[in-house]
N, C-alpha and C positions, 0 to 999 in steps of 0.2 A: 361273144361275151370278151368284155375288156379286159385290157391287160391288169386291172385294179380291180380283185373280187367284192372291194366295198360298194362299187357301184353298177353290181348286177342288178336285174331286174328285182328282185328282193327291195330294194333303195322303195318304189314306189310305191310295192304294196305294203311294207311296215308302216309307212306313212300313213295309210290311209285306215291302219287301224289300229292305229293310237284312239284313245277312251276322246268322245268329241266333247265333253266337260255340259255346261248349261247352256243352256239354248232357253232365249225370250223370245215373246211374240213380237212381231215386228211392231213398231208403234212411230205412225208418220200422223202431219196433220197439224193446222194451226196452233199456235204455244198459249197458254190460257192465263200463265201467268210467267215469267219467267225465272221467278225467283223460285218455285215451287215444281216446275214444268218446262223445263230450258231443256231445247235438242240444238245441236249443234247441226243440223242435216237442213233447219227450214231455209228458203227462201229470204228472209229478211235477215239470218244471222249470215248467211253467203256476201248477201251486198253489203253489210253494213254492221260488221257487231261489236262496233266500241262505243255508239249510245248506249247500248245494250250493258255492254261490261262494265258503263260506270255508272249508270245509273244500278246496279245490281252493288259495285262496289260502295257504295255510300248505303244503298237501304239492306242489303242482304249479300254481307262477301262473300259467306258459302253457299250458294244456290244448292237445290236439290230437284231433283226428277226420280219421276218411278219408270220413265222409259229404259228402253236395253235394261231392264230387273234392276234398276236404279240405280245411281250416280250423285256423283256432287262437281261443284264447279268453285274453288277457289278463285276470287277477282284478285284478291293483293299482291303486292311482288313477295311483301313476308311469307305468306299462307305457302302459295306455289315455293318459292326456293325452302319452307320448314318439310313441305313433301318430298320433294325431287331430294334432300340429302336424308333422306330420310328412308333405308332401303330395307329396315328392320320391322317397321310398320306398315310399308305401304311395297308391295312387289309389282316387277315390271316384266311377272312374265306375260302379259298381253298389256302394247302399248296401242292400240287402236280399239278404243270405245264403240263396240257392236252389239248387234242381239246374239251374242254367243261368245261365253268366258271358256277358255281351254282351262283344263283342268289340274290342279293344285299341282298334281305330279308331274307338270310338265317344268316346273322350276327345280331347279334354279337356272334350268341350259334354253328354256321358252325357245320358240318356233326360228326365229330370225337373231341369233346370237349376233354381238353382243347385247344390244340392246332390250331384247326381249331375258336378260338376263341377272338374276339376282346374286349377290358376294354366296360362297366364293369363288363360286364359276367366273363369273363376269370378267376380275381380272386379266386372268390369264387370254380370255376370247379377246380382250378390249387390247391384250397386250399384243397379240398378233398382228394386227391393222396396224399399227402405228406407222410401222416403216414406210408403207404405201402412201400415207400421209401428213408427213413431214412437210416443213416447208420446202427446204433442197430437193427432195422429190416431188411436190407440187411443181416447183418454176422450171421443171423439166417438159412438163407439160404446157407452158405459157405460148411459144411460140406456134404450136400449132391450134391451141385454141385459139390464137387471135386470127391468122389464118383463115381455119374454119369461121369465126365471124365475118372478114370478108367477103370472102366465099358466099356466105348466107346472101349479105347485102348488095354484094353483084345481082345477085341472081332478082332480084326486086328493084334495082336502080330501078330506074323513068318511072314507075309509078307513080299516082300521084294520092295513092291511101294504099298502108302495108300495116296487114296485122302482126303489130308488134309479138304479142303472144305466140301464135301459129306459125305465122313464117321467121317467127328470129328467136325471141326467147326460149319455146321448148325442143330447139333442135340442139343448141347447145353444150348442154348437161346431158343429153342421151347420148351424143356421139364422146363429149370424153369420158363417161363411166363404159361405153360399149368397147374403147380401144382400151382402156385399162383392166378390163374383165378379158377382152380378148376375143369378142363378139360382133359379129360380121355387122358392119355399120347399116348395111341396107333392111338391118331387122328393129331399126328407131322406130316405125310405127305400130311394131308389136308392143316395144316399151311402153310407150303410152297406152296402149291399152290394156298393160298389166296395172301401170299404176292407177289406170280409171275404178279397175277395178278391186285394187287391192286397199284404195281411200277413200271410193264414193259408191263406192257398192256396198258398200256396209249394212244397208237394213234391209238387202236380196233376202230372199229368204232361204235358212241357211247353207241347204242341200245345193241350193245353184250356187250362194259363192260358197261354198268349197269347191265345187268344179269346175268353178272358174280360177281359182284357185292353182288347182289341180294343172290347170294349161300352164301357167307360169313355172310349176314345177317339173314340170314337161321337158319344159324347153331347156330348165336348166341343168337337167337329166342329159340329154343331146348335147350340151355344151361342154358339159363335162367330159362326159364320155368318149367326144371328140378330142378333147385337151390331154386323156389320159393315153389317149391310141397317138397323138401328135403332137406331146409335150412341148409348148416356147413360152416364152418371157413375158408372161401379166400376171395379173391380181389371182386367174382363175388356177393356173399350174401351183403358181406360191401357195394357195390353201390347198389343192390336194396333197401339197405334197409336207406340210405344215404340219408340226408337233406339239402334243400341248400335254405338259405331265408325262413326257417319256411314248404318248404314242399319236399316230394319225388320226387325223379329226373325222368324227362320223363323218357317217355322208349328210344324215341329217346337218348337222351343224355345217358340212362347205355349203351346202346347199341354201340351208337358210342364212346364211351371212351373204352367199352371193342377189338372194331375193332380199335382203336387206341395201346391200349396197346400189343394187339396181332399183328398187321404186325410191326410198330414201333420199339417192343422192339425185335424181332426177329432178324430183317436183318439187323438193326443197327449194331447189335451186330456179329452177325455172321460174316459180313464183316470185321469187324475189328479183332476179330479172325483169319480168314482166309487171310486178307493182311499184319500180323505181322507176319504168319507163313511164308507167301511169301516174306517180307523182310530177314528172317532171314533164311531160304532155298538158296536165293541168295547172301549174306554176311556173308559167314561163320566169318569175324572177330568179327561181333557183335555176333553171334551163340554163337561162345564159351566164349567168353568175360561175355556171359548172364547164361552160364552153370557154368561155376567159379564163377562168382559173382551175385546168386541169390537173394541178399539184394541191387541187382540193377535195378533188373525187374521192383519193380511200379515207377521211376523218367524213363527206358525204354520205358515204355509202356505212358506217358504222350507224348514222341518226337514221335513215332509210331500213337499215334492218330495225332497228330498234322499233321505230314507229308501222312497219309494216312486215314486222316478225310472222313468218308465215306457220310456223310449226305448233298445234300444240298438242302433248303426249299425252298421254294414258296412265295410270298405275289404278292397282285393284288393292284393296283392303287386306290386311291379311288375316284380323281376327277384331270382331266386335269391340268396339271402343267407344269410349265419350273422345273426341278431338274438337278443340276449339269451340266450344260449346253446342257441336252437334253429336248426335250419336250415330257412330259410322257401322255398317254390319259384316261381316267378311266377305269377300266378294264385292262387295258396293265398288260403282267404279269410281275415279277423281281423275277427274278430267284436266290437268294442269295446262293452263292456257298463258303462254308466256307469252302473246298479248297483251291480254291482261292487264302481266305484270309490268311489262313496259310503261304501261299508260298509266302506271300508277302514281297520282302528284305526288305522294307520300318520300315516292325514290327518286322521282326525277322532276327536275323546274322544266316549267309548262310541258307539264307530260304528252300533253293534245296537238303540241305542236311541233312542224318539221324544223329543227333549228341545223342545216347542214355544216355550219365551222361549230357546232358545239362539239368544246376539247375535252370533256370528262365523262364517260360514256359506256356506264358498266352495264350494258343490256343483256335481257338475256334471250339473246333472240336463239341461239346455238342450245341453249337448255343449261343447266345447272345438274351439280353434282355429277356422281359417278358415270350418265351415261351423256354427258356433256356429249356435242357433236364429234365424233373423231375424224370428221372430215372437213372443218371448219376453215380450215388453210385452203383447202384445193375451193369450197363455197366462194369464198375470198375472191382470190383468184379469178375463178369465173364469173362473178359479177363484177370487181373492177375490168377485165379486159372488154366484155362483154359492153359494158355503157362508154369503157372509151372509144371502142371502137365505132359505136353508133352517132356518139357524140363527134367525133371526129368524122364521119361520112353524114351524118344526117342531123347537123347541130340547128335547125328548126321545125318543130312539130308540135301538133296540138292533136286531141281528140277528136277525131274525124265525127264521132255522135255518141256524146257520153251516155246514152240509153242503150248503146249496144255491147258495150264493154258486162262480158261477164265474168263470174267468179265461182269457182269451185268450192264446193259444199266441201265439209267435213273436215279432218283436222289439217289437212296444209292445204290454206286459204293461199289464193294469188291468179291471176286473170286469163280465163281459159279463150277468151277474146277478146282483144284490143285494137280495133281499126286505130292507125293515125293517119290524117293528113301529114306528107312530109315535102319537108325541102333536101335534096341532095347536096353537098358539095361535093364543087372540083376540084378541092385539095384532097392530093390525100400523103401519109407522111412516106417519105422516102426510105423510111425502116421499116415497113411491111411490106 
């Protein structure tokens, strides 16, 4: 038994005894009509969702599906923004659209606060995390992140072909989040497995999916217990000792927030890094310009985030209602496609083009409303450092085989494999 009774054996048992909510039949297979039968799990969506979203925006701006028990897909910026800001009519108690709906009584906390939390609980839960993700806090992590990026490139130097996803992008946020939470860095391969289970295994039988998620929470419980017995200066110990409304956090709150940081903090960022490198590999004029003008990178990053925004979030309709001309039912899913919003020509000039020197760029890559990404400063730092280091060390690269690039299915889209033919630079900044 640990020195904190909150984290005894009853923690896991209590989590398993929660009501399971609504289960729906597994629905996979080819889409008959994206306006009436969309699915974010199909291979053509993973490979290139943008033509589908563009066609829907013109023909049927709020698409529907009967899959996953029923859901909606708005594709216009104004509709996505309206839902994201409307926490009265749309609940965040589950942000991953799947064949399982958590029960309404899980609100307002949800399974992974604060992203799964509704007001009024959300405000305090989010406020707890802000100190760890300020610009000043994030800046303290930049030196070690840059050194780690150089170390990754050192390991592949001399190769003719490098998988920029598996050998580079996927390691960077994994190490940063592990260090922040105080987890063993050698557990990185397990983190990647947890990410895939949470975000790509969403159409598995519910019992199997719950079993896989329990592996994550078993791991987190072990880390919590170790931190209770051996406190240190990291984000896990901070959450264990944090108070909300004069009380220490419930065990489920601690573990849920840790799982959010682990899953969301890893896949979203490695997807942004990978997509950016994919674009530069297939667009030599942009790559050469950024090598020649490194000061342009922060502006270019925002454009790459806009055009290749990795994250789509989900909401659940609270009550039956008619909204924007469609009849929504209680517990219908809403799939908030920030990538589709970011390519809406009503919001952005030359919306389907990558304009790396675009000066005005109010994109929604980090979300909108009360759930806008609390880790946006961290993600931007990791993306900038990853690209700066790569372009310094590997200024010349191109796709080794465009057909060999694979993309994740589901709500976080980024390259899973990205083989590049590379040429290493003989120069390395003396400051690194």
